[in-house]
N, C-alpha and C positions, 0 to 999 in steps of 0.2 A: 504494500500500500504506500509506503514511503517513496518508493521508486516511481510509482504512478504520479504521486503529487509532485515529485521532482520533474518529471517529464511535462506535466501540465504547466509548471512554472517556466520551464524552458520554452514551451510554446508561447506562453504569455509574453516572454521577453525576446522572442525572435526579432532580430534586427532586420528591418525591411527598408529598402531605399525609398526616400520620399521626394527627393529633388530631381530625379532623372526624368527625361522626356517620356520614357515608357511608364513611369509611375504616374505622370500627369494624365496619360491616356487611360491608365487603369484606375482612375478615380482618386488619384493622390497617393496611392500606396502600391509599390511594386510587390506583388504577392507570389514571387517565384518560389521562395522557400516553403511557404505554407502549401502551395499547390503541389510541389514535389513530394512533400511529406504525405499529403492526402493520396497521391497516386500510389506511393509505396504501401501505405496502409490498405488501400483498396486492393492492390496486388496480393498482399499477404492474405487478406480476407478471402480472395478468390482462389488461393492456393496456387498461384502462378508458379511454374516449376522452379526457377532460380530463387524466387522470393521465398518460397517455402523452405529453402535450404539456407536462409540467412545470407544470401548473396544478392547484392543490389548492384546491377549494372546500369549505368546511366543511359546507355543506348536502348535498353529494354524498357525504359520509362518514357522514351521520346514520344511514341505514338499516343499513349494515354495522356501524357502531359499536354501535348498540343490540343487534343480533344477537350480535356478539362479546362485548360486555359481559355480556349476559344469559346467554350460553352458558358464560362463565367464572365469573361471580359468582352466577348464578341470578337469576330475576325477584324483585324486591323490591316487592311490592304497596304497602307503606307508603312506599317511597322509590324510585319509578320513575326510569328514565333521563330526564333532561330536557336541553334545549339547552345549559344552562350546563356540563354535563359534557363537552360537545364544544367549545363556544365558548371557555371559559377555557383549556383546554390548547392549542387551536389558536392562540390569541393569545399565550399564554406561551411556546410553542415558537418563536415568532418574535421576541418582544420582551424576554423575560426572560433570566436567566442561562443557561438551557438552550440557547437560540439554535440551533435545528435547521434552520430555514428562514427565508426572507425574506417580506416582505409587499409586494404591489403595491397601493398606495393608490389609491383612486378619484380621478379627476380633480376638482380643486377642493376636495379634503378634506385636502390636505397639511398646512396649518397646524393644523387641528384634530388631525390625527394626531400631529404633533410635540408639541403641548400635552399630549395624552393620554400619549404616551411619557414625557415628563418627569414627569408625575404618576404614571405606573406605577412609577417608581423608588421611590416612597413606599409604594404599595399597588397591589394588583391592581385596575385600574379598568375593564376590559372583562369583563362577566359575562353580558350578555344578547345574544340574537341581533340585535335591532334595532340595538344599538350597533355590532356588527361589520359588519352589513350596510350601515350608513351609510358606513363608512370604507374597508372592504377589498374590493378586487376579487377577489383570490385570493392564495394563498401559493405560493411556488416555492422550489426548491433552487438554490443557485448552480451554475454550470456544472460545476465539478469534482465536487461532491457528486451532481449529477444523473447524471453518468457512473457513479459508484459505485452509485447506486440502480438503474441499468439493468443492472448486472452480476449475473446470477443467483447466482453463488457468494457475492458480497459481500452481496447481499440475504438469502440464507439464513443467513449468519453473523450479520447484524444481527437477524434474526428470532429465531434461537436464543439470542442474547445477551439480548434483551428478555425472552424467556420465562424464561431461567435467572435473571436478576437481579431481575425485577419481578413475576413471576406464580408462583402456587403450583401450577398444574396445567399439564399439557401441552396447548397450545392450537393446535397445527398443524391438526388436523382442524376445530376451531372456526373458525379463520381461513379455511380453504378454503370452508366453507359460508357464513360471514358475508359474504364479499366477492363472492358471486354477485349479479348484478343481476337 
């Protein structure tokens, strides 16, 4: 129960960009991290193959992310969803102050990863798909968090909290349709 409360507090304190052009289009708040977490919770709910093994691949989130983002925010022809809208929150939720999950670094890339992490403290250094693909095998939750993520009641509480704190519309139905494969 303490861990669930801790996760709810993390959700409450998620840092979301407010001053970007995309944030202005999205009603004043860039909701990339909350949407990505919703997609992952939805994938866990549905038992999607890699997600049921506690392996989160950013590319496997892409299609569902685009569907959910566009169903919440609408299609933005002048500013379409691109990989950076998934890559950056995926990276930041592992390496930044929000620290929601861990990164499994590709073999032989540990030193480069450490260098980028120390550089990330100064600025956000991973923005493109090729950068993350070079370094990251996948993301994963620690064991205790993974147990919470697999509890339907806890997952529902987390989903409701994300919607309540970070999104302006009810997105439960959007989540259901967006995470279909």
